[in-house]
N, CA, C and O atoms as a GROMACS GRO file, in nm:
protein
  644
    1UNK      N    1  20.365  19.343  13.034
    1UNK     CA    2  20.271  19.409  12.983
    1UNK      C    3  20.282  19.419  12.835
    1UNK      O    4  20.194  19.395  12.752
    2UNK      N    5  20.402  19.458  12.817
    2UNK     CA    6  20.418  19.479  12.646
    2UNK      C    7  20.429  19.360  12.587
    2UNK      O    8  20.391  19.352  12.470
    3UNK      N    9  20.486  19.235  12.657
    3UNK     CA   10  20.490  19.098  12.583
    3UNK      C   11  20.342  19.047  12.576
    3UNK      O   12  20.308  18.981  12.478
    4UNK      N   13  20.258  19.073  12.672
    4UNK     CA   14  20.126  19.036  12.662
    4UNK      C   15  20.045  19.096  12.542
    4UNK      O   16  19.966  19.025  12.479
    5UNK      N   17  20.065  19.223  12.515
    5UNK     CA   18  20.018  19.284  12.419
    5UNK      C   19  20.044  19.240  12.282
    5UNK      O   20  19.958  19.235  12.194
    6UNK      N   21  20.162  19.209  12.268
    6UNK     CA   22  20.236  19.142  12.147
    6UNK      C   23  20.184  19.018  12.128
    6UNK      O   24  20.160  18.982  12.013
    7UNK      N   25  20.161  18.942  12.225
    7UNK     CA   26  20.086  18.803  12.206
    7UNK      C   27  19.953  18.808  12.161
    7UNK      O   28  19.908  18.727  12.080
    8UNK      N   29  19.875  18.920  12.221
    8UNK     CA   30  19.744  18.923  12.165
    8UNK      C   31  19.741  18.983  12.021
    8UNK      O   32  19.648  18.963  11.942
    9UNK      N   33  19.829  19.043  11.999
    9UNK     CA   34  19.836  19.123  11.846
    9UNK      C   35  19.876  18.994  11.733
    9UNK      O   36  19.835  18.986  11.617
   10UNK      N   37  19.965  18.898  11.802
   10UNK     CA   38  20.012  18.779  11.714
   10UNK      C   39  19.887  18.701  11.706
   10UNK      O   40  19.852  18.653  11.598
   11UNK      N   41  19.810  18.684  11.823
   11UNK     CA   42  19.695  18.594  11.814
   11UNK      C   43  19.586  18.660  11.710
   11UNK      O   44  19.522  18.598  11.625
   12UNK      N   45  19.581  18.784  11.737
   12UNK     CA   46  19.472  18.838  11.652
   12UNK      C   47  19.497  18.828  11.496
   12UNK      O   48  19.406  18.817  11.414
   13UNK      N   49  19.650  18.836  11.461
   13UNK     CA   50  19.675  18.826  11.344
   13UNK      C   51  19.676  18.696  11.262
   13UNK      O   52  19.661  18.684  11.141
   14UNK      N   53  19.699  18.595  11.361
   14UNK     CA   54  19.690  18.467  11.339
   14UNK      C   55  19.555  18.411  11.341
   14UNK      O   56  19.538  18.298  11.297
   15UNK      N   57  19.438  18.495  11.398
   15UNK     CA   58  19.323  18.421  11.402
   15UNK      C   59  19.252  18.351  11.305
   15UNK      O   60  19.189  18.250  11.333
   16UNK      N   61  19.259  18.410  11.167
   16UNK     CA   62  19.211  18.350  11.050
   16UNK      C   63  19.302  18.280  10.982
   16UNK      O   64  19.267  18.214  10.885
   17UNK      N   65  19.424  18.283  11.020
   17UNK     CA   66  19.515  18.208  10.942
   17UNK      C   67  19.606  18.142  11.052
   17UNK      O   68  19.675  18.207  11.130
   18UNK      N   69  19.597  18.003  11.050
   18UNK     CA   70  19.663  17.905  11.102
   18UNK      C   71  19.802  17.841  11.048
   18UNK      O   72  19.802  17.794  10.935
   19UNK      N   73  19.903  17.837  11.114
   19UNK     CA   74  20.014  17.782  11.049
   19UNK      C   75  19.992  17.635  11.013
   19UNK      O   76  19.911  17.559  11.067
   20UNK      N   77  20.087  17.605  10.902
   20UNK     CA   78  20.082  17.450  10.883
   20UNK      C   79  20.187  17.400  11.012
   20UNK      O   80  20.275  17.463  11.070
   21UNK      N   81  20.135  17.255  11.031
   21UNK     CA   82  20.214  17.190  11.124
   21UNK      C   83  20.369  17.204  11.102
   21UNK      O   84  20.408  17.220  10.986
   22UNK      N   85  20.461  17.201  11.207
   22UNK     CA   86  20.584  17.228  11.188
   22UNK      C   87  20.638  17.092  11.174
   22UNK      O   88  20.759  17.087  11.195
   23UNK      N   89  20.586  16.987  11.147
   23UNK     CA   90  20.624  16.842  11.109
   23UNK      C   91  20.697  16.809  11.001
   23UNK      O   92  20.763  16.706  10.990
   24UNK      N   93  20.682  16.939  10.880
   24UNK     CA   94  20.718  16.894  10.773
   24UNK      C   95  20.873  16.895  10.754
   24UNK      O   96  20.939  16.962  10.835
   25UNK      N   97  20.928  16.835  10.667
   25UNK     CA   98  21.077  16.817  10.658
   25UNK      C   99  21.157  16.939  10.660
   25UNK      O  100  21.115  17.043  10.609
   26UNK      N  101  21.276  16.930  10.720
   26UNK     CA  102  21.371  17.048  10.715
   26UNK      C  103  21.402  17.127  10.587
   26UNK      O  104  21.425  17.248  10.582
   27UNK      N  105  21.398  17.037  10.480
   27UNK     CA  106  21.438  17.091  10.357
   27UNK      C  107  21.320  17.185  10.299
   27UNK      O  108  21.332  17.230  10.185
   28UNK      N  109  21.213  17.213  10.372
   28UNK     CA  110  21.086  17.282  10.318
   28UNK      C  111  21.138  17.427  10.341
   28UNK      O  112  21.193  17.446  10.449
   29UNK      N  113  21.126  17.538  10.248
   29UNK     CA  114  21.176  17.665  10.261
   29UNK      C  115  21.050  17.734  10.346
   29UNK      O  116  20.932  17.729  10.310
   30UNK      N  117  21.098  17.795  10.462
   30UNK     CA  118  20.982  17.837  10.549
   30UNK      C  119  20.914  17.954  10.493
   30UNK      O  120  20.802  17.982  10.537
   31UNK      N  121  20.973  18.032  10.392
   31UNK     CA  122  20.901  18.143  10.320
   31UNK      C  123  20.802  18.104  10.220
   31UNK      O  124  20.724  18.191  10.179
   32UNK      N  125  20.794  17.976  10.172
   32UNK     CA  126  20.687  17.923  10.097
   32UNK      C  127  20.590  17.842  10.157
   32UNK      O  128  20.492  17.798  10.097
   33UNK      N  129  20.621  17.818  10.299
   33UNK     CA  130  20.516  17.726  10.358
   33UNK      C  131  20.370  17.820  10.377
   33UNK      O  132  20.361  17.931  10.430
   34UNK      N  133  20.258  17.735  10.313
   34UNK     CA  134  20.159  17.840  10.317
   34UNK      C  135  20.081  17.830  10.469
   34UNK      O  136  20.104  17.736  10.545
   35UNK      N  137  20.002  17.919  10.495
   35UNK     CA  138  19.921  17.918  10.602
   35UNK      C  139  19.777  17.898  10.569
   35UNK      O  140  19.738  17.946  10.462
   36UNK      N  141  19.682  17.828  10.651
   36UNK     CA  142  19.559  17.806  10.572
   36UNK      C  143  19.446  17.907  10.631
   36UNK      O  144  19.448  17.938  10.750
   37UNK      N  145  19.366  17.948  10.559
   37UNK     CA  146  19.243  18.057  10.623
   37UNK      C  147  19.126  17.984  10.601
   37UNK      O  148  19.094  17.961  10.484
   38UNK      N  149  19.055  17.944  10.695
   38UNK     CA  150  18.905  17.891  10.668
   38UNK      C  151  18.823  18.004  10.636
   38UNK      O  152  18.831  18.102  10.711
   39UNK      N  153  18.734  18.007  10.526
   39UNK     CA  154  18.642  18.093  10.508
   39UNK      C  155  18.515  18.059  10.500
   39UNK      O  156  18.496  17.940  10.476
   40UNK      N  157  18.416  18.128  10.513
   40UNK     CA  158  18.279  18.099  10.477
   40UNK      C  159  18.206  18.212  10.389
   40UNK      O  160  18.272  18.312  10.358
   41UNK      N  161  18.086  18.201  10.353
   41UNK     CA  162  18.022  18.288  10.242
   41UNK      C  163  18.033  18.427  10.346
   41UNK      O  164  18.055  18.426  10.467
   42UNK      N  165  18.009  18.541  10.258
   42UNK     CA  166  18.010  18.674  10.334
   42UNK      C  167  17.900  18.700  10.387
   42UNK      O  168  17.810  18.624  10.349
   43UNK      N  169  17.865  18.788  10.470
   43UNK     CA  170  17.754  18.814  10.546
   43UNK      C  171  17.664  18.859  10.435
   43UNK      O  172  17.709  18.900  10.328
   44UNK      N  173  17.518  18.850  10.466
   44UNK     CA  174  17.417  18.876  10.377
   44UNK      C  175  17.405  18.777  10.242
   44UNK      O  176  17.323  18.811  10.157
   45UNK      N  177  17.467  18.683  10.225
   45UNK     CA  178  17.444  18.593  10.123
   45UNK      C  179  17.337  18.492  10.156
   45UNK      O  180  17.298  18.481  10.272
   46UNK      N  181  17.295  18.429  10.073
   46UNK     CA  182  17.169  18.345  10.086
   46UNK      C  183  17.231  18.223  10.169
   46UNK      O  184  17.350  18.192  10.179
   47UNK      N  185  17.106  18.156  10.233
   47UNK     CA  186  17.147  18.018  10.298
   47UNK      C  187  17.208  17.904  10.212
   47UNK      O  188  17.303  17.833  10.246
   48UNK      N  189  17.147  17.897  10.111
   48UNK     CA  190  17.217  17.790  10.004
   48UNK      C  191  17.335  17.826   9.957
   48UNK      O  192  17.409  17.733   9.924
   49UNK      N  193  17.378  17.940   9.943
   49UNK     CA  194  17.521  17.976   9.912
   49UNK      C  195  17.618  17.955  10.047
   49UNK      O  196  17.734  17.916  10.034
   50UNK      N  197  17.568  17.980  10.159
   50UNK     CA  198  17.671  17.962  10.273
   50UNK      C  199  17.701  17.823  10.294
   50UNK      O  200  17.814  17.791  10.330
   51UNK      N  201  17.580  17.708  10.268
   51UNK     CA  202  17.604  17.582  10.285
   51UNK      C  203  17.717  17.534  10.205
   51UNK      O  204  17.789  17.450  10.259
   52UNK      N  205  17.746  17.574  10.082
   52UNK     CA  206  17.813  17.504   9.974
   52UNK      C  207  17.943  17.588   9.962
   52UNK      O  208  18.030  17.520   9.906
   53UNK      N  209  17.981  17.692   9.990
   53UNK     CA  210  18.104  17.785   9.979
   53UNK      C  211  18.205  17.782  10.089
   53UNK      O  212  18.285  17.875  10.097
   54UNK      N  213  18.208  17.686  10.173
   54UNK     CA  214  18.328  17.687  10.268
   54UNK      C  215  18.432  17.619  10.202
   54UNK      O  216  18.409  17.511  10.147
   55UNK      N  217  18.552  17.674  10.202
   55UNK     CA  218  18.654  17.634  10.130
   55UNK      C  219  18.812  17.688  10.215
   55UNK      O  220  18.819  17.783  10.293
   56UNK      N  221  18.891  17.628  10.187
   56UNK     CA  222  19.034  17.681  10.261
   56UNK      C  223  19.119  17.763  10.172
   56UNK      O  224  19.140  17.724  10.057
   57UNK      N  225  19.167  17.868  10.213
   57UNK     CA  226  19.230  17.981  10.151
   57UNK      C  227  19.376  17.942  10.216
   57UNK      O  228  19.389  17.879  10.321
   58UNK      N  229  19.482  17.992  10.134
   58UNK     CA  230  19.625  17.974  10.206
   58UNK      C  231  19.680  18.115  10.186
   58UNK      O  232  19.656  18.191  10.092
   59UNK      N  233  19.761  18.137  10.295
   59UNK     CA  234  19.849  18.260  10.281
   59UNK      C  235  19.995  18.212  10.296
   59UNK      O  236  20.039  18.121  10.366
   60UNK      N  237  20.061  18.298  10.209
   60UNK     CA  238  20.213  18.262  10.221
   60UNK      C  239  20.265  18.316  10.334
   60UNK      O  240  20.192  18.386  10.404
   61UNK      N  241  20.399  18.291  10.369
   61UNK     CA  242  20.474  18.346  10.471
   61UNK      C  243  20.500  18.479  10.462
   61UNK      O  244  20.504  18.541  10.568
   62UNK      N  245  20.520  18.546  10.344
   62UNK     CA  246  20.516  18.660  10.319
   62UNK      C  247  20.411  18.740  10.324
   62UNK      O  248  20.428  18.858  10.356
   63UNK      N  249  20.306  18.699  10.299
   63UNK     CA  250  20.153  18.760  10.330
   63UNK      C  251  20.133  18.741  10.491
   63UNK      O  252  20.082  18.833  10.556
   64UNK      N  253  20.166  18.641  10.544
   64UNK     CA  254  20.158  18.660  10.700
   64UNK      C  255  20.245  18.758  10.770
   64UNK      O  256  20.207  18.822  10.868
   65UNK      N  257  20.364  18.767  10.714
   65UNK     CA  258  20.452  18.884  10.782
   65UNK      C  259  20.408  19.000  10.753
   65UNK      O  260  20.420  19.085  10.841
   66UNK      N  261  20.351  19.034  10.637
   66UNK     CA  262  20.291  19.165  10.579
   66UNK      C  263  20.168  19.195  10.677
   66UNK      O  264  20.150  19.300  10.739
   67UNK      N  265  20.094  19.090  10.676
   67UNK     CA  266  19.973  19.122  10.764
   67UNK      C  267  19.997  19.138  10.917
   67UNK      O  268  19.918  19.208  10.981
   68UNK      N  269  20.086  19.087  10.969
   68UNK     CA  270  20.128  19.110  11.102
   68UNK      C  271  20.170  19.251  11.113
   68UNK      O  272  20.121  19.318  11.204
   69UNK      N  273  20.251  19.302  11.034
   69UNK     CA  274  20.337  19.413  11.026
   69UNK      C  275  20.208  19.534  11.028
   69UNK      O  276  20.212  19.632  11.102
   70UNK      N  277  20.095  19.504  10.929
   70UNK     CA  278  20.011  19.597  10.920
   70UNK      C  279  19.906  19.609  11.058
   70UNK      O  280  19.864  19.714  11.105
   71UNK      N  281  19.879  19.481  11.104
   71UNK     CA  282  19.791  19.496  11.224
   71UNK      C  283  19.862  19.541  11.351
   71UNK      O  284  19.795  19.569  11.451
   72UNK      N  285  19.990  19.548  11.351
   72UNK     CA  286  20.059  19.565  11.457
   72UNK      C  287  20.025  19.696  11.514
   72UNK      O  288  20.012  19.708  11.636
   73UNK      N  289  20.011  19.791  11.438
   73UNK     CA  290  19.979  19.925  11.484
   73UNK      C  291  19.833  19.974  11.482
   73UNK      O  292  19.792  20.086  11.512
   74UNK      N  293  19.754  19.857  11.436
   74UNK     CA  294  19.625  19.910  11.389
   74UNK      C  295  19.522  19.910  11.508
   74UNK      O  296  19.496  19.805  11.566
   75UNK      N  297  19.465  20.029  11.543
   75UNK     CA  298  19.395  20.049  11.657
   75UNK      C  299  19.245  20.086  11.620
   75UNK      O  300  19.178  20.142  11.707
   76UNK      N  301  19.192  20.062  11.505
   76UNK     CA  302  19.072  20.091  11.438
   76UNK      C  303  18.992  19.982  11.382
   76UNK      O  304  18.870  19.994  11.374
   77UNK      N  305  19.046  19.884  11.346
   77UNK     CA  306  19.012  19.770  11.277
   77UNK      C  307  18.956  19.643  11.362
   77UNK      O  308  19.033  19.597  11.447
   78UNK      N  309  18.848  19.594  11.349
   78UNK     CA  310  18.792  19.506  11.430
   78UNK      C  311  18.820  19.354  11.380
   78UNK      O  312  18.864  19.333  11.268
   79UNK      N  313  18.793  19.258  11.466
   79UNK     CA  314  18.820  19.123  11.435
   79UNK      C  315  18.769  19.075  11.306
   79UNK      O  316  18.838  19.013  11.225
   80UNK      N  317  18.644  19.106  11.290
   80UNK     CA  318  18.578  19.071  11.173
   80UNK      C  319  18.638  19.145  11.028
   80UNK      O  320  18.638  19.090  10.917
   81UNK      N  321  18.684  19.267  11.055
   81UNK     CA  322  18.751  19.325  10.937
   81UNK      C  323  18.898  19.259  10.911
   81UNK      O  324  18.937  19.246  10.795
   82UNK      N  325  18.969  19.224  11.006
   82UNK     CA  326  19.101  19.151  11.008
   82UNK      C  327  19.089  19.040  10.933
   82UNK      O  328  19.178  19.010  10.854
   83UNK      N  329  18.979  18.967  10.949
   83UNK     CA  330  18.938  18.822  10.894
   83UNK      C  331  18.900  18.841  10.743
   83UNK      O  332  18.923  18.757  10.656
   84UNK      N  333  18.843  18.956  10.724
   84UNK     CA  334  18.801  19.018  10.581
   84UNK      C  335  18.924  19.027  10.508
   84UNK      O  336  18.947  18.955  10.411
   85UNK      N  337  19.004  19.112  10.552
   85UNK     CA  338  19.131  19.153  10.502
   85UNK      C  339  19.233  19.009  10.490
   85UNK      O  340  19.296  18.990  10.385
   86UNK      N  341  19.241  18.930  10.584
   86UNK     CA  342  19.322  18.791  10.561
   86UNK      C  343  19.250  18.722  10.446
   86UNK      O  344  19.319  18.670  10.358
   87UNK      N  345  19.132  18.717  10.441
   87UNK     CA  346  19.074  18.628  10.326
   87UNK      C  347  19.092  18.686  10.200
   87UNK      O  348  19.120  18.616  10.103
   88UNK      N  349  19.079  18.817  10.190
   88UNK     CA  350  19.101  18.896  10.072
   88UNK      C  351  19.246  18.871  10.006
   88UNK      O  352  19.261  18.854   9.885
   89UNK      N  353  19.343  18.870  10.094
   89UNK     CA  354  19.486  18.845  10.084
   89UNK      C  355  19.506  18.695  10.024
   89UNK      O  356  19.577  18.665   9.928
   90UNK      N  357  19.429  18.612  10.101
   90UNK     CA  358  19.448  18.469  10.057
   90UNK      C  359  19.401  18.437   9.938
   90UNK      O  360  19.444  18.336   9.882
   91UNK      N  361  19.286  18.533   9.869
   91UNK     CA  362  19.228  18.495   9.756
   91UNK      C  363  19.067  18.486   9.733
   91UNK      O  364  19.015  18.438   9.632
   92UNK      N  365  19.006  18.533   9.831
   92UNK     CA  366  18.878  18.522   9.866
   92UNK      C  367  18.801  18.644   9.773
   92UNK      O  368  18.800  18.763   9.806
   93UNK      N  369  18.746  18.597   9.667
   93UNK     CA  370  18.713  18.725   9.580
   93UNK      C  371  18.524  18.733   9.580
   93UNK      O  372  18.468  18.772   9.478
   94UNK      N  373  18.462  18.702   9.673
   94UNK     CA  374  18.334  18.720   9.684
   94UNK      C  375  18.297  18.847   9.772
   94UNK      O  376  18.339  18.863   9.887
   95UNK      N  377  18.224  18.925   9.712
   95UNK     CA  378  18.205  19.069   9.763
   95UNK      C  379  18.122  19.054   9.869
   95UNK      O  380  18.014  19.000   9.845
   96UNK      N  381  18.146  19.091   9.990
   96UNK     CA  382  18.066  19.063  10.128
   96UNK      C  383  17.975  19.183  10.123
   96UNK      O  384  17.865  19.159  10.172
   97UNK      N  385  17.990  19.300  10.080
   97UNK     CA  386  17.877  19.386  10.056
   97UNK      C  387  17.851  19.441   9.918
   97UNK      O  388  17.902  19.543   9.872
   98UNK      N  389  17.776  19.373   9.864
   98UNK     CA  390  17.733  19.383   9.707
   98UNK      C  391  17.704  19.543   9.717
   98UNK      O  392  17.771  19.607   9.636
   99UNK      N  393  17.626  19.613   9.793
   99UNK     CA  394  17.566  19.737   9.777
   99UNK      C  395  17.682  19.840   9.784
   99UNK      O  396  17.667  19.956   9.745
  100UNK      N  397  17.800  19.792   9.835
  100UNK     CA  398  17.900  19.910   9.827
  100UNK      C  399  18.016  19.912   9.698
  100UNK      O  400  18.113  19.988   9.689
  101UNK      N  401  17.979  19.818   9.614
  101UNK     CA  402  18.052  19.813   9.505
  101UNK      C  403  18.176  19.728   9.500
  101UNK      O  404  18.189  19.653   9.597
  102UNK      N  405  18.253  19.724   9.424
  102UNK     CA  406  18.385  19.636   9.409
  102UNK      C  407  18.504  19.686   9.500
  102UNK      O  408  18.600  19.612   9.518
  103UNK      N  409  18.499  19.810   9.556
  103UNK     CA  410  18.615  19.860   9.616
  103UNK      C  411  18.568  19.890   9.760
  103UNK      O  412  18.481  19.973   9.786
  104UNK      N  413  18.635  19.811   9.854
  104UNK     CA  414  18.615  19.833  10.012
  104UNK      C  415  18.730  19.889  10.065
  104UNK      O  416  18.845  19.857  10.034
  105UNK      N  417  18.700  19.966  10.138
  105UNK     CA  418  18.823  20.050  10.230
  105UNK      C  419  18.791  20.046  10.375
  105UNK      O  420  18.681  20.082  10.416
  106UNK      N  421  18.897  19.998  10.461
  106UNK     CA  422  18.874  19.978  10.600
  106UNK      C  423  18.972  20.051  10.668
  106UNK      O  424  19.087  20.042  10.624
  107UNK      N  425  18.951  20.128  10.773
  107UNK     CA  426  19.030  20.214  10.843
  107UNK      C  427  19.096  20.122  10.948
  107UNK      O  428  19.038  20.051  11.030
  108UNK      N  429  19.240  20.137  10.928
  108UNK     CA  430  19.334  20.044  10.999
  108UNK      C  431  19.369  20.104  11.129
  108UNK      O  432  19.349  20.041  11.233
  109UNK      N  433  19.428  20.242  11.130
  109UNK     CA  434  19.447  20.322  11.243
  109UNK      C  435  19.420  20.436  11.218
  109UNK      O  436  19.388  20.477  11.107
  110UNK      N  437  19.431  20.527  11.354
  110UNK     CA  438  19.405  20.669  11.348
  110UNK      C  439  19.478  20.729  11.451
  110UNK      O  440  19.458  20.679  11.561
  111UNK      N  441  19.571  20.837  11.446
  111UNK     CA  442  19.652  20.888  11.530
  111UNK      C  443  19.670  21.024  11.485
  111UNK      O  444  19.651  21.057  11.368
  112UNK      N  445  19.704  21.101  11.572
  112UNK     CA  446  19.744  21.236  11.577
  112UNK      C  447  19.886  21.264  11.563
  112UNK      O  448  19.963  21.193  11.628
  113UNK      N  449  19.934  21.353  11.492
  113UNK     CA  450  20.074  21.380  11.502
  113UNK      C  451  20.098  21.546  11.504
  113UNK      O  452  20.028  21.622  11.438
  114UNK      N  453  20.194  21.588  11.579
  114UNK     CA  454  20.241  21.747  11.581
  114UNK      C  455  20.345  21.761  11.470
  114UNK      O  456  20.441  21.684  11.476
  115UNK      N  457  20.338  21.839  11.380
  115UNK     CA  458  20.440  21.865  11.263
  115UNK      C  459  20.477  22.015  11.260
  115UNK      O  460  20.394  22.105  11.278
  116UNK      N  461  20.585  22.030  11.242
  116UNK     CA  462  20.640  22.163  11.198
  116UNK      C  463  20.620  22.184  11.045
  116UNK      O  464  20.669  22.110  10.960
  117UNK      N  465  20.540  22.300  11.020
  117UNK     CA  466  20.544  22.327  10.882
  117UNK      C  467  20.651  22.394  10.816
  117UNK      O  468  20.736  22.439  10.893
  118UNK      N  469  20.669  22.414  10.693
  118UNK     CA  470  20.785  22.482  10.638
  118UNK      C  471  20.795  22.633  10.664
  118UNK      O  472  20.898  22.693  10.633
  119UNK      N  473  20.699  22.690  10.714
  119UNK     CA  474  20.680  22.851  10.796
  119UNK      C  475  20.718  22.843  10.928
  119UNK      O  476  20.743  22.945  10.993
  120UNK      N  477  20.726  22.727  10.975
  120UNK     CA  478  20.772  22.735  11.113
  120UNK      C  479  20.659  22.696  11.215
  120UNK      O  480  20.682  22.661  11.331
  121UNK      N  481  20.516  22.708  11.151
  121UNK     CA  482  20.398  22.709  11.223
  121UNK      C  483  20.392  22.547  11.298
  121UNK      O  484  20.462  22.453  11.261
  122UNK      N  485  20.319  22.543  11.378
  122UNK     CA  486  20.285  22.388  11.426
  122UNK      C  487  20.151  22.359  11.403
  122UNK      O  488  20.057  22.435  11.429
  123UNK      N  489  20.139  22.222  11.343
  123UNK     CA  490  20.026  22.164  11.296
  123UNK      C  491  20.001  22.063  11.367
  123UNK      O  492  20.096  21.996  11.407
  124UNK      N  493  19.866  22.026  11.400
  124UNK     CA  494  19.833  21.879  11.454
  124UNK      C  495  19.750  21.836  11.348
  124UNK      O  496  19.653  21.899  11.304
  125UNK      N  497  19.793  21.724  11.307
  125UNK     CA  498  19.752  21.630  11.183
  125UNK      C  499  19.669  21.497  11.226
  125UNK      O  500  19.712  21.417  11.309
  126UNK      N  501  19.569  21.487  11.171
  126UNK     CA  502  19.503  21.364  11.218
  126UNK      C  503  19.569  21.232  11.086
  126UNK      O  504  19.549  21.240  10.965
  127UNK      N  505  19.627  21.149  11.140
  127UNK     CA  506  19.672  21.056  11.027
  127UNK      C  507  19.585  20.912  11.027
  127UNK      O  508  19.564  20.847  11.130
  128UNK      N  509  19.544  20.879  10.915
  128UNK     CA  510  19.456  20.753  10.934
  128UNK      C  511  19.523  20.653  10.806
  128UNK      O  512  19.540  20.694  10.691
  129UNK      N  513  19.555  20.517  10.854
  129UNK     CA  514  19.601  20.437  10.776
  129UNK      C  515  19.481  20.351  10.725
  129UNK      O  516  19.403  20.313  10.811
  130UNK      N  517  19.456  20.315  10.584
  130UNK     CA  518  19.341  20.252  10.522
  130UNK      C  519  19.393  20.150  10.464
  130UNK      O  520  19.510  20.160  10.427
  131UNK      N  521  19.326  20.037  10.443
  131UNK     CA  522  19.344  19.909  10.354
  131UNK      C  523  19.234  19.927  10.241
  131UNK      O  524  19.118  19.950  10.276
  132UNK      N  525  19.264  19.919  10.117
  132UNK     CA  526  19.174  19.916  10.015
  132UNK      C  527  19.192  19.803   9.938
  132UNK      O  528  19.298  19.764   9.890
  133UNK      N  529  19.067  19.744   9.927
  133UNK     CA  530  19.045  19.606   9.866
  133UNK      C  531  18.966  19.616   9.740
  133UNK      O  532  18.855  19.670   9.750
  134UNK      N  533  19.009  19.569   9.606
  134UNK     CA  534  18.929  19.592   9.506
  134UNK      C  535  18.894  19.450   9.458
  134UNK      O  536  18.980  19.376   9.411
  135UNK      N  537  18.777  19.420   9.472
  135UNK     CA  538  18.719  19.265   9.433
  135UNK      C  539  18.723  19.252   9.292
  135UNK      O  540  18.716  19.138   9.246
  136UNK      N  541  18.735  19.354   9.212
  136UNK     CA  542  18.714  19.330   9.052
  136UNK      C  543  18.850  19.285   9.018
  136UNK      O  544  18.858  19.190   8.940
  137UNK      N  545  18.983  19.348   9.075
  137UNK     CA  546  19.093  19.334   9.016
  137UNK      C  547  19.173  19.225   9.105
  137UNK      O  548  19.260  19.148   9.064
  138UNK      N  549  19.127  19.235   9.223
  138UNK     CA  550  19.216  19.134   9.326
  138UNK      C  551  19.328  19.198   9.373
  138UNK      O  552  19.412  19.131   9.432
  139UNK      N  553  19.344  19.316   9.356
  139UNK     CA  554  19.462  19.426   9.401
  139UNK      C  555  19.418  19.495   9.549
  139UNK      O  556  19.305  19.538   9.572
  140UNK      N  557  19.504  19.495   9.622
  140UNK     CA  558  19.508  19.574   9.733
  140UNK      C  559  19.609  19.665   9.769
  140UNK      O  560  19.723  19.639   9.731
  141UNK      N  561  19.587  19.778   9.843
  141UNK     CA  562  19.694  19.856   9.874
  141UNK      C  563  19.651  19.942  10.003
  141UNK      O  564  19.533  19.970  10.021
  142UNK      N  565  19.754  19.983  10.092
  142UNK     CA  566  19.752  20.051  10.206
  142UNK      C  567  19.772  20.208  10.178
  142UNK      O  568  19.868  20.248  10.113
  143UNK      N  569  19.680  20.288  10.230
  143UNK     CA  570  19.677  20.429  10.184
  143UNK      C  571  19.717  20.512  10.320
  143UNK      O  572  19.701  20.448  10.424
  144UNK      N  573  19.755  20.616  10.330
  144UNK     CA  574  19.772  20.702  10.430
  144UNK      C  575  19.690  20.835  10.392
  144UNK      O  576  19.702  20.890  10.283
  145UNK      N  577  19.622  20.873  10.476
  145UNK     CA  578  19.536  20.994  10.463
  145UNK      C  579  19.559  21.106  10.585
  145UNK      O  580  19.538  21.066  10.700
  146UNK      N  581  19.592  21.216  10.571
  146UNK     CA  582  19.632  21.311  10.657
  146UNK      C  583  19.518  21.439  10.652
  146UNK      O  584  19.456  21.464  10.550
  147UNK      N  585  19.507  21.490  10.738
  147UNK     CA  586  19.429  21.600  10.753
  147UNK      C  587  19.470  21.691  10.852
  147UNK      O  588  19.522  21.644  10.953
  148UNK      N  589  19.453  21.834  10.839
  148UNK     CA  590  19.518  21.925  10.948
  148UNK      C  591  19.396  21.954  11.032
  148UNK      O  592  19.289  21.997  10.990
  149UNK      N  593  19.434  21.920  11.183
  149UNK     CA  594  19.303  21.928  11.276
  149UNK      C  595  19.327  22.081  11.327
  149UNK      O  596  19.230  22.157  11.334
  150UNK      N  597  19.468  22.126  11.364
  150UNK     CA  598  19.478  22.259  11.431
  150UNK      C  599  19.593  22.319  11.366
  150UNK      O  600  19.681  22.247  11.318
  151UNK      N  601  19.598  22.444  11.361
  151UNK     CA  602  19.738  22.505  11.324
  151UNK      C  603  19.765  22.633  11.421
  151UNK      O  604  19.678  22.715  11.450
  152UNK      N  605  19.892  22.635  11.464
  152UNK     CA  606  19.930  22.733  11.556
  152UNK      C  607  20.045  22.836  11.484
  152UNK      O  608  20.124  22.799  11.397
  153UNK      N  609  20.039  22.932  11.523
  153UNK     CA  610  20.158  23.016  11.458
  153UNK      C  611  20.293  22.997  11.524
  153UNK      O  612  20.301  22.976  11.645
  154UNK      N  613  20.385  23.004  11.454
  154UNK     CA  614  20.528  22.982  11.484
  154UNK      C  615  20.563  23.080  11.615
  154UNK      O  616  20.511  23.189  11.639
  155UNK      N  617  20.659  23.014  11.688
  155UNK     CA  618  20.702  23.082  11.793
  155UNK      C  619  20.821  23.188  11.773
  155UNK      O  620  20.898  23.212  11.866
  156UNK      N  621  20.832  23.250  11.650
  156UNK     CA  622  20.929  23.324  11.607
  156UNK      C  623  20.894  23.455  11.680
  156UNK      O  624  20.799  23.473  11.756
  157UNK      N  625  20.998  23.552  11.640
  157UNK     CA  626  21.004  23.679  11.716
  157UNK      C  627  20.868  23.778  11.643
  157UNK      O  628  20.838  23.764  11.525
  158UNK      N  629  20.814  23.852  11.714
  158UNK     CA  630  20.706  23.929  11.649
  158UNK      C  631  20.774  24.054  11.583
  158UNK      O  632  20.873  24.111  11.628
  159UNK      N  633  20.702  24.089  11.466
  159UNK     CA  634  20.735  24.188  11.381
  159UNK      C  635  20.640  24.299  11.374
  159UNK      O  636  20.523  24.284  11.338
  160UNK      N  637  20.699  24.426  11.413
  160UNK     CA  638  20.601  24.535  11.403
  160UNK      C  639  20.599  24.590  11.282
  160UNK      O  640  20.700  24.588  11.211
  161UNK      N  641  20.478  24.648  11.241
  161UNK     CA  642  20.454  24.710  11.106
  161UNK      C  643  20.526  24.847  11.086
  161UNK      O  644  20.514  24.908  10.979
   0.00000   0.00000   0.00000
């Protein structure tokens, strides 16, 4: 079951990025071998634009590994969002949603964690991992956002006043 899940995740990460054929000579550095990402115009663009903007983008092996690691624990990202992220990492700079502005944030995962605060109380936190793309600068980053969902008092001894 675990192996099947890993295969599905690997297939999802490799969906928009296919590896270059392994028939290359053995002197090629595998970390420098690019993978290709076919892209089309973003949703919402005109018909004329869609017909002429199909091009090949490439991901380096490092980028492929980073994407695989990022999507490994992703439980909130859709297939279309994965393709958008991979395209951005490969160099696509057409804004897919012009009305949202140049910065687009996609939620990768959402989990709850129980942590012990410094005062000994237990807290349940909602932890979100986000992927932020800046189409103006071409930079991206992963963000971790935490929020306290519930707080319970510590199990220490009760003190009388």
